[in-house]
mmCIF file of the N, C-alpha and C atoms, coordinates in Angstrom:
data_MODEL
# 
_entry.id   MODEL 
# 
loop_
_atom_site.group_PDB 
_atom_site.id 
_atom_site.type_symbol 
_atom_site.label_atom_id 
_atom_site.label_alt_id 
_atom_site.label_comp_id 
_atom_site.label_asym_id 
_atom_site.label_entity_id 
_atom_site.label_seq_id 
_atom_site.pdbx_PDB_ins_code 
_atom_site.Cartn_x 
_atom_site.Cartn_y 
_atom_site.Cartn_z 
_atom_site.occupancy 
_atom_site.B_iso_or_equiv 
_atom_site.pdbx_formal_charge 
_atom_site.auth_seq_id 
_atom_site.auth_comp_id 
_atom_site.auth_asym_id 
_atom_site.auth_atom_id 
_atom_site.pdbx_PDB_model_num 
ATOM 1   N N  . MET A 1 1  ? 0.943   -0.903 0.056   1.00 0.00 ? 1  MET A N  1 
ATOM 2   C CA . MET A 1 1  ? -0.169  -0.155 0.030   1.00 0.00 ? 1  MET A CA 1 
ATOM 3   C C  . MET A 1 1  ? 1.178   1.603  0.246   1.00 0.00 ? 1  MET A C  1 
ATOM 4   N N  . ALA A 1 2  ? 0.622   2.241  -0.980  1.00 0.00 ? 2  ALA A N  1 
ATOM 5   C CA . ALA A 1 2  ? 1.483   3.302  -1.090  1.00 0.00 ? 2  ALA A CA 1 
ATOM 6   C C  . ALA A 1 2  ? 0.554   4.482  0.897   1.00 0.00 ? 2  ALA A C  1 
ATOM 7   N N  . SER A 1 3  ? 1.733   5.257  0.633   1.00 0.00 ? 3  SER A N  1 
ATOM 8   C CA . SER A 1 3  ? 2.372   5.666  1.740   1.00 0.00 ? 3  SER A CA 1 
ATOM 9   C C  . SER A 1 3  ? 1.556   7.485  1.454   1.00 0.00 ? 3  SER A C  1 
ATOM 10  N N  . ARG A 1 4  ? 0.112   7.632  2.092   1.00 0.00 ? 4  ARG A N  1 
ATOM 11  C CA . ARG A 1 4  ? -0.142  9.352  2.062   1.00 0.00 ? 4  ARG A CA 1 
ATOM 12  C C  . ARG A 1 4  ? 0.496   10.081 2.060   1.00 0.00 ? 4  ARG A C  1 
ATOM 13  N N  . ARG A 1 5  ? 1.179   11.095 1.586   1.00 0.00 ? 5  ARG A N  1 
ATOM 14  C CA . ARG A 1 5  ? 1.285   12.233 2.300   1.00 0.00 ? 5  ARG A CA 1 
ATOM 15  C C  . ARG A 1 5  ? 0.545   13.441 2.939   1.00 0.00 ? 5  ARG A C  1 
ATOM 16  N N  . THR A 1 6  ? 1.086   13.975 3.930   1.00 0.00 ? 6  THR A N  1 
ATOM 17  C CA . THR A 1 6  ? 0.627   14.585 5.501   1.00 0.00 ? 6  THR A CA 1 
ATOM 18  C C  . THR A 1 6  ? 0.546   16.112 4.711   1.00 0.00 ? 6  THR A C  1 
ATOM 19  N N  . ASP A 1 7  ? 0.918   16.304 4.183   1.00 0.00 ? 7  ASP A N  1 
ATOM 20  C CA . ASP A 1 7  ? 2.341   17.791 4.293   1.00 0.00 ? 7  ASP A CA 1 
ATOM 21  C C  . ASP A 1 7  ? 0.508   18.460 2.788   1.00 0.00 ? 7  ASP A C  1 
ATOM 22  N N  . THR A 1 8  ? 0.550   19.279 3.529   1.00 0.00 ? 8  THR A N  1 
ATOM 23  C CA . THR A 1 8  ? -0.178  19.873 1.754   1.00 0.00 ? 8  THR A CA 1 
ATOM 24  C C  . THR A 1 8  ? 0.015   21.116 1.530   1.00 0.00 ? 8  THR A C  1 
ATOM 25  N N  . LYS A 1 9  ? 0.799   22.035 2.246   1.00 0.00 ? 9  LYS A N  1 
ATOM 26  C CA . LYS A 1 9  ? 1.289   22.977 2.452   1.00 0.00 ? 9  LYS A CA 1 
ATOM 27  C C  . LYS A 1 9  ? 2.141   23.292 0.791   1.00 0.00 ? 9  LYS A C  1 
ATOM 28  N N  . LYS A 1 10 ? 2.164   24.788 0.014   1.00 0.00 ? 10 LYS A N  1 
ATOM 29  C CA . LYS A 1 10 ? 3.431   24.464 -0.595  1.00 0.00 ? 10 LYS A CA 1 
ATOM 30  C C  . LYS A 1 10 ? 4.098   25.333 -0.572  1.00 0.00 ? 10 LYS A C  1 
ATOM 31  N N  . PRO A 1 11 ? 5.801   25.672 -1.560  1.00 0.00 ? 11 PRO A N  1 
ATOM 32  C CA . PRO A 1 11 ? 6.505   25.139 -0.879  1.00 0.00 ? 11 PRO A CA 1 
ATOM 33  C C  . PRO A 1 11 ? 6.800   27.315 -1.361  1.00 0.00 ? 11 PRO A C  1 
ATOM 34  N N  . GLU A 1 12 ? 7.585   27.641 -0.466  1.00 0.00 ? 12 GLU A N  1 
ATOM 35  C CA . GLU A 1 12 ? 7.616   29.630 -0.957  1.00 0.00 ? 12 GLU A CA 1 
ATOM 36  C C  . GLU A 1 12 ? 8.031   29.263 -1.828  1.00 0.00 ? 12 GLU A C  1 
ATOM 37  N N  . PRO A 1 13 ? 7.892   30.536 -2.488  1.00 0.00 ? 13 PRO A N  1 
ATOM 38  C CA . PRO A 1 13 ? 8.978   30.969 -3.457  1.00 0.00 ? 13 PRO A CA 1 
ATOM 39  C C  . PRO A 1 13 ? 10.201  30.790 -2.901  1.00 0.00 ? 13 PRO A C  1 
ATOM 40  N N  . ASP A 1 14 ? 11.690  30.741 -3.963  1.00 0.00 ? 14 ASP A N  1 
ATOM 41  C CA . ASP A 1 14 ? 12.894  31.057 -3.083  1.00 0.00 ? 14 ASP A CA 1 
ATOM 42  C C  . ASP A 1 14 ? 13.152  32.458 -3.836  1.00 0.00 ? 14 ASP A C  1 
ATOM 43  N N  . ARG A 1 15 ? 12.139  33.382 -4.351  1.00 0.00 ? 15 ARG A N  1 
ATOM 44  C CA . ARG A 1 15 ? 12.406  35.114 -4.786  1.00 0.00 ? 15 ARG A CA 1 
ATOM 45  C C  . ARG A 1 15 ? 11.531  36.347 -3.974  1.00 0.00 ? 15 ARG A C  1 
ATOM 46  N N  . ALA A 1 16 ? 12.043  37.330 -4.006  1.00 0.00 ? 16 ALA A N  1 
ATOM 47  C CA . ALA A 1 16 ? 11.236  38.103 -4.274  1.00 0.00 ? 16 ALA A CA 1 
ATOM 48  C C  . ALA A 1 16 ? 10.384  38.511 -5.258  1.00 0.00 ? 16 ALA A C  1 
ATOM 49  N N  . PRO A 1 17 ? 9.580   39.297 -4.618  1.00 0.00 ? 17 PRO A N  1 
ATOM 50  C CA . PRO A 1 17 ? 8.211   39.520 -6.197  1.00 0.00 ? 17 PRO A CA 1 
ATOM 51  C C  . PRO A 1 17 ? 9.085   40.518 -6.373  1.00 0.00 ? 17 PRO A C  1 
ATOM 52  N N  . VAL A 1 18 ? 8.677   40.051 -8.497  1.00 0.00 ? 18 VAL A N  1 
ATOM 53  C CA . VAL A 1 18 ? 9.606   41.472 -8.881  1.00 0.00 ? 18 VAL A CA 1 
ATOM 54  C C  . VAL A 1 18 ? 8.099   42.848 -9.832  1.00 0.00 ? 18 VAL A C  1 
ATOM 55  N N  . LYS A 1 19 ? 8.743   43.893 -9.028  1.00 0.00 ? 19 LYS A N  1 
ATOM 56  C CA . LYS A 1 19 ? 7.883   44.961 -9.712  1.00 0.00 ? 19 LYS A CA 1 
ATOM 57  C C  . LYS A 1 19 ? 8.022   45.566 -10.991 1.00 0.00 ? 19 LYS A C  1 
ATOM 58  N N  . LYS A 1 20 ? 7.261   45.511 -11.698 1.00 0.00 ? 20 LYS A N  1 
ATOM 59  C CA . LYS A 1 20 ? 7.268   45.801 -13.299 1.00 0.00 ? 20 LYS A CA 1 
ATOM 60  C C  . LYS A 1 20 ? 6.918   47.068 -13.630 1.00 0.00 ? 20 LYS A C  1 
ATOM 61  N N  . VAL A 1 21 ? 7.555   47.416 -14.612 1.00 0.00 ? 21 VAL A N  1 
ATOM 62  C CA . VAL A 1 21 ? 7.181   48.987 -14.922 1.00 0.00 ? 21 VAL A CA 1 
ATOM 63  C C  . VAL A 1 21 ? 6.138   49.382 -16.166 1.00 0.00 ? 21 VAL A C  1 
ATOM 64  N N  . ARG A 1 22 ? 5.011   50.125 -15.537 1.00 0.00 ? 22 ARG A N  1 
ATOM 65  C CA . ARG A 1 22 ? 3.702   49.961 -16.538 1.00 0.00 ? 22 ARG A CA 1 
ATOM 66  C C  . ARG A 1 22 ? 3.223   51.152 -16.602 1.00 0.00 ? 22 ARG A C  1 
ATOM 67  N N  . LYS A 1 23 ? 2.266   52.058 -17.356 1.00 0.00 ? 23 LYS A N  1 
ATOM 68  C CA . LYS A 1 23 ? 1.979   53.309 -17.677 1.00 0.00 ? 23 LYS A CA 1 
ATOM 69  C C  . LYS A 1 23 ? 0.950   53.216 -16.638 1.00 0.00 ? 23 LYS A C  1 
ATOM 70  N N  . CYS A 1 24 ? 0.561   54.537 -16.340 1.00 0.00 ? 24 CYS A N  1 
ATOM 71  C CA . CYS A 1 24 ? -0.781  54.890 -15.826 1.00 0.00 ? 24 CYS A CA 1 
ATOM 72  C C  . CYS A 1 24 ? -1.205  54.694 -16.165 1.00 0.00 ? 24 CYS A C  1 
ATOM 73  N N  . LEU A 1 25 ? -3.007  54.210 -16.303 1.00 0.00 ? 25 LEU A N  1 
ATOM 74  C CA . LEU A 1 25 ? -4.061  54.511 -16.859 1.00 0.00 ? 25 LEU A CA 1 
ATOM 75  C C  . LEU A 1 25 ? -4.773  55.834 -16.732 1.00 0.00 ? 25 LEU A C  1 
ATOM 76  N N  . MET A 1 26 ? -4.338  56.755 -16.071 1.00 0.00 ? 26 MET A N  1 
ATOM 77  C CA . MET A 1 26 ? -4.526  57.952 -16.129 1.00 0.00 ? 26 MET A CA 1 
ATOM 78  C C  . MET A 1 26 ? -3.622  58.928 -16.850 1.00 0.00 ? 26 MET A C  1 
ATOM 79  N N  . CYS A 1 27 ? -2.073  58.736 -15.780 1.00 0.00 ? 27 CYS A N  1 
ATOM 80  C CA . CYS A 1 27 ? -1.706  59.823 -16.614 1.00 0.00 ? 27 CYS A CA 1 
ATOM 81  C C  . CYS A 1 27 ? -0.358  59.511 -17.495 1.00 0.00 ? 27 CYS A C  1 
ATOM 82  N N  . ARG A 1 28 ? -1.072  58.087 -17.876 1.00 0.00 ? 28 ARG A N  1 
ATOM 83  C CA . ARG A 1 28 ? 0.034   57.865 -18.831 1.00 0.00 ? 28 ARG A CA 1 
ATOM 84  C C  . ARG A 1 28 ? 2.182   57.275 -18.451 1.00 0.00 ? 28 ARG A C  1 
ATOM 85  N N  . ASN A 1 29 ? 1.660   58.478 -17.622 1.00 0.00 ? 29 ASN A N  1 
ATOM 86  C CA . ASN A 1 29 ? 3.432   58.253 -16.695 1.00 0.00 ? 29 ASN A CA 1 
ATOM 87  C C  . ASN A 1 29 ? 3.810   56.611 -16.202 1.00 0.00 ? 29 ASN A C  1 
ATOM 88  N N  . GLU A 1 30 ? 5.608   56.315 -16.447 1.00 0.00 ? 30 GLU A N  1 
ATOM 89  C CA . GLU A 1 30 ? 5.964   54.916 -15.957 1.00 0.00 ? 30 GLU A CA 1 
ATOM 90  C C  . GLU A 1 30 ? 5.204   55.273 -14.799 1.00 0.00 ? 30 GLU A C  1 
ATOM 91  N N  . PHE A 1 31 ? 5.616   54.204 -13.910 1.00 0.00 ? 31 PHE A N  1 
ATOM 92  C CA . PHE A 1 31 ? 5.742   53.721 -12.836 1.00 0.00 ? 31 PHE A CA 1 
ATOM 93  C C  . PHE A 1 31 ? 5.810   52.408 -12.056 1.00 0.00 ? 31 PHE A C  1 
ATOM 94  N N  . ASN A 1 32 ? 6.455   52.145 -11.141 1.00 0.00 ? 32 ASN A N  1 
ATOM 95  C CA . ASN A 1 32 ? 6.594   50.590 -10.668 1.00 0.00 ? 32 ASN A CA 1 
ATOM 96  C C  . ASN A 1 32 ? 5.432   50.038 -10.185 1.00 0.00 ? 32 ASN A C  1 
ATOM 97  N N  . SER A 1 33 ? 4.572   49.249 -10.441 1.00 0.00 ? 33 SER A N  1 
ATOM 98  C CA . SER A 1 33 ? 3.814   48.151 -10.358 1.00 0.00 ? 33 SER A CA 1 
ATOM 99  C C  . SER A 1 33 ? 4.324   46.931 -9.708  1.00 0.00 ? 33 SER A C  1 
ATOM 100 N N  . SER A 1 34 ? 3.133   46.753 -8.214  1.00 0.00 ? 34 SER A N  1 
ATOM 101 C CA . SER A 1 34 ? 4.266   45.367 -7.100  1.00 0.00 ? 34 SER A CA 1 
ATOM 102 C C  . SER A 1 34 ? 3.094   44.450 -7.849  1.00 0.00 ? 34 SER A C  1 
ATOM 103 N N  . HIS A 1 35 ? 1.670   44.074 -8.154  1.00 0.00 ? 35 HIS A N  1 
ATOM 104 C CA . HIS A 1 35 ? 1.242   43.401 -9.209  1.00 0.00 ? 35 HIS A CA 1 
ATOM 105 C C  . HIS A 1 35 ? 0.667   43.456 -9.998  1.00 0.00 ? 35 HIS A C  1 
ATOM 106 N N  . ILE A 1 36 ? -0.908  42.777 -11.171 1.00 0.00 ? 36 ILE A N  1 
ATOM 107 C CA . ILE A 1 36 ? -0.758  42.930 -12.111 1.00 0.00 ? 36 ILE A CA 1 
ATOM 108 C C  . ILE A 1 36 ? -1.873  43.774 -11.724 1.00 0.00 ? 36 ILE A C  1 
ATOM 109 N N  . GLY A 1 37 ? -2.710  44.143 -10.589 1.00 0.00 ? 37 GLY A N  1 
ATOM 110 C CA . GLY A 1 37 ? -3.906  45.035 -10.596 1.00 0.00 ? 37 GLY A CA 1 
ATOM 111 C C  . GLY A 1 37 ? -3.691  46.230 -10.178 1.00 0.00 ? 37 GLY A C  1 
ATOM 112 N N  . GLU A 1 38 ? -2.409  46.583 -10.061 1.00 0.00 ? 38 GLU A N  1 
ATOM 113 C CA . GLU A 1 38 ? -2.247  47.887 -10.245 1.00 0.00 ? 38 GLU A CA 1 
ATOM 114 C C  . GLU A 1 38 ? -1.895  48.899 -10.943 1.00 0.00 ? 38 GLU A C  1 
ATOM 115 N N  . ARG A 1 39 ? -2.809  49.505 -11.483 1.00 0.00 ? 39 ARG A N  1 
ATOM 116 C CA . ARG A 1 39 ? -2.534  49.948 -13.029 1.00 0.00 ? 39 ARG A CA 1 
ATOM 117 C C  . ARG A 1 39 ? -2.785  51.532 -12.815 1.00 0.00 ? 39 ARG A C  1 
ATOM 118 N N  . VAL A 1 40 ? -2.996  52.078 -11.907 1.00 0.00 ? 40 VAL A N  1 
ATOM 119 C CA . VAL A 1 40 ? -2.879  53.664 -11.501 1.00 0.00 ? 40 VAL A CA 1 
ATOM 120 C C  . VAL A 1 40 ? -1.631  54.574 -10.493 1.00 0.00 ? 40 VAL A C  1 
ATOM 121 N N  . CYS A 1 41 ? -1.007  54.611 -10.954 1.00 0.00 ? 41 CYS A N  1 
ATOM 122 C CA . CYS A 1 41 ? 0.235   55.122 -10.423 1.00 0.00 ? 41 CYS A CA 1 
ATOM 123 C C  . CYS A 1 41 ? -0.213  56.331 -8.726  1.00 0.00 ? 41 CYS A C  1 
ATOM 124 N N  . PRO A 1 42 ? 0.702   56.085 -7.695  1.00 0.00 ? 42 PRO A N  1 
ATOM 125 C CA . PRO A 1 42 ? 0.431   57.080 -6.830  1.00 0.00 ? 42 PRO A CA 1 
ATOM 126 C C  . PRO A 1 42 ? 0.252   57.755 -6.631  1.00 0.00 ? 42 PRO A C  1 
ATOM 127 N N  . SER A 1 43 ? 0.398   59.030 -7.889  1.00 0.00 ? 43 SER A N  1 
ATOM 128 C CA . SER A 1 43 ? 0.647   60.563 -8.008  1.00 0.00 ? 43 SER A CA 1 
ATOM 129 C C  . SER A 1 43 ? -1.033  59.989 -8.804  1.00 0.00 ? 43 SER A C  1 
ATOM 130 N N  . CYS A 1 44 ? -1.060  59.927 -9.636  1.00 0.00 ? 44 CYS A N  1 
ATOM 131 C CA . CYS A 1 44 ? -2.989  59.896 -9.559  1.00 0.00 ? 44 CYS A CA 1 
ATOM 132 C C  . CYS A 1 44 ? -3.788  59.191 -8.474  1.00 0.00 ? 44 CYS A C  1 
ATOM 133 N N  . LYS A 1 45 ? -3.261  58.505 -8.366  1.00 0.00 ? 45 LYS A N  1 
ATOM 134 C CA . LYS A 1 45 ? -4.457  58.025 -7.218  1.00 0.00 ? 45 LYS A CA 1 
ATOM 135 C C  . LYS A 1 45 ? -4.186  59.211 -5.930  1.00 0.00 ? 45 LYS A C  1 
ATOM 136 N N  . GLU A 1 46 ? -3.460  59.896 -5.776  1.00 0.00 ? 46 GLU A N  1 
ATOM 137 C CA . GLU A 1 46 ? -3.922  60.978 -4.675  1.00 0.00 ? 46 GLU A CA 1 
ATOM 138 C C  . GLU A 1 46 ? -4.646  62.583 -5.052  1.00 0.00 ? 46 GLU A C  1 
ATOM 139 N N  . THR A 1 47 ? -5.283  62.216 -6.477  1.00 0.00 ? 47 THR A N  1 
ATOM 140 C CA . THR A 1 47 ? -5.800  62.842 -6.753  1.00 0.00 ? 47 THR A CA 1 
ATOM 141 C C  . THR A 1 47 ? -7.219  63.362 -6.507  1.00 0.00 ? 47 THR A C  1 
ATOM 142 N N  . SER A 1 48 ? -8.419  64.268 -6.880  1.00 0.00 ? 48 SER A N  1 
ATOM 143 C CA . SER A 1 48 ? -9.164  64.456 -5.757  1.00 0.00 ? 48 SER A CA 1 
ATOM 144 C C  . SER A 1 48 ? -10.223 63.412 -6.805  1.00 0.00 ? 48 SER A C  1 
ATOM 145 N N  . VAL A 1 49 ? -10.301 63.675 -7.842  1.00 0.00 ? 49 VAL A N  1 
ATOM 146 C CA . VAL A 1 49 ? -10.404 62.447 -9.612  1.00 0.00 ? 49 VAL A CA 1 
ATOM 147 C C  . VAL A 1 49 ? -10.965 61.492 -8.591  1.00 0.00 ? 49 VAL A C  1 
ATOM 148 N N  . TRP A 1 50 ? -9.768  60.689 -9.005  1.00 0.00 ? 50 TRP A N  1 
ATOM 149 C CA . TRP A 1 50 ? -9.241  59.664 -8.525  1.00 0.00 ? 50 TRP A CA 1 
ATOM 150 C C  . TRP A 1 50 ? -10.473 58.227 -6.660  1.00 0.00 ? 50 TRP A C  1 
ATOM 151 N N  . ARG A 1 51 ? -9.971  59.771 -6.006  1.00 0.00 ? 51 ARG A N  1 
ATOM 152 C CA . ARG A 1 51 ? -11.025 59.835 -4.763  1.00 0.00 ? 51 ARG A CA 1 
ATOM 153 C C  . ARG A 1 51 ? -12.510 59.723 -4.814  1.00 0.00 ? 51 ARG A C  1 
ATOM 154 N N  . SER A 1 52 ? -12.904 60.593 -5.943  1.00 0.00 ? 52 SER A N  1 
ATOM 155 C CA . SER A 1 52 ? -14.123 60.711 -5.740  1.00 0.00 ? 52 SER A CA 1 
ATOM 156 C C  . SER A 1 52 ? -14.876 59.648 -6.571  1.00 0.00 ? 52 SER A C  1 
ATOM 157 N N  . GLY A 1 53 ? -14.480 58.280 -7.520  1.00 0.00 ? 53 GLY A N  1 
ATOM 158 C CA . GLY A 1 53 ? -14.467 57.635 -8.839  1.00 0.00 ? 53 GLY A CA 1 
ATOM 159 C C  . GLY A 1 53 ? -14.630 58.267 -9.849  1.00 0.00 ? 53 GLY A C  1 
ATOM 160 N N  . GLY A 1 54 ? -14.525 59.634 -10.106 1.00 0.00 ? 54 GLY A N  1 
ATOM 161 C CA . GLY A 1 54 ? -14.874 59.746 -10.837 1.00 0.00 ? 54 GLY A CA 1 
ATOM 162 C C  . GLY A 1 54 ? -13.989 59.138 -11.946 1.00 0.00 ? 54 GLY A C  1 
ATOM 163 N N  . ILE A 1 55 ? -14.496 60.062 -13.787 1.00 0.00 ? 55 ILE A N  1 
ATOM 164 C CA . ILE A 1 55 ? -13.654 59.288 -14.919 1.00 0.00 ? 55 ILE A CA 1 
ATOM 165 C C  . ILE A 1 55 ? -12.553 60.256 -14.887 1.00 0.00 ? 55 ILE A C  1 
ATOM 166 N N  . ALA A 1 56 ? -11.372 60.359 -15.343 1.00 0.00 ? 56 ALA A N  1 
ATOM 167 C CA . ALA A 1 56 ? -10.021 60.894 -15.588 1.00 0.00 ? 56 ALA A CA 1 
ATOM 168 C C  . ALA A 1 56 ? -10.568 60.809 -17.540 1.00 0.00 ? 56 ALA A C  1 
ATOM 169 N N  . ALA A 1 57 ? -10.571 62.293 -18.003 1.00 0.00 ? 57 ALA A N  1 
ATOM 170 C CA . ALA A 1 57 ? -11.217 62.149 -19.734 1.00 0.00 ? 57 ALA A CA 1 
ATOM 171 C C  . ALA A 1 57 ? -9.509  62.323 -20.252 1.00 0.00 ? 57 ALA A C  1 
# 
């Protein structure tokens, strides 16, 4: 009979997360994005348009 493995934990990655340079969807300037969902630069996130939920044209 085959032994059952009780360790179901995934191994930790051996490298740090890589930041990617992306273009901001609001101002089109390049910024370092820490994950794929980060598409607006920190400068644009500080604007009243971003905080109010408005759309930048």
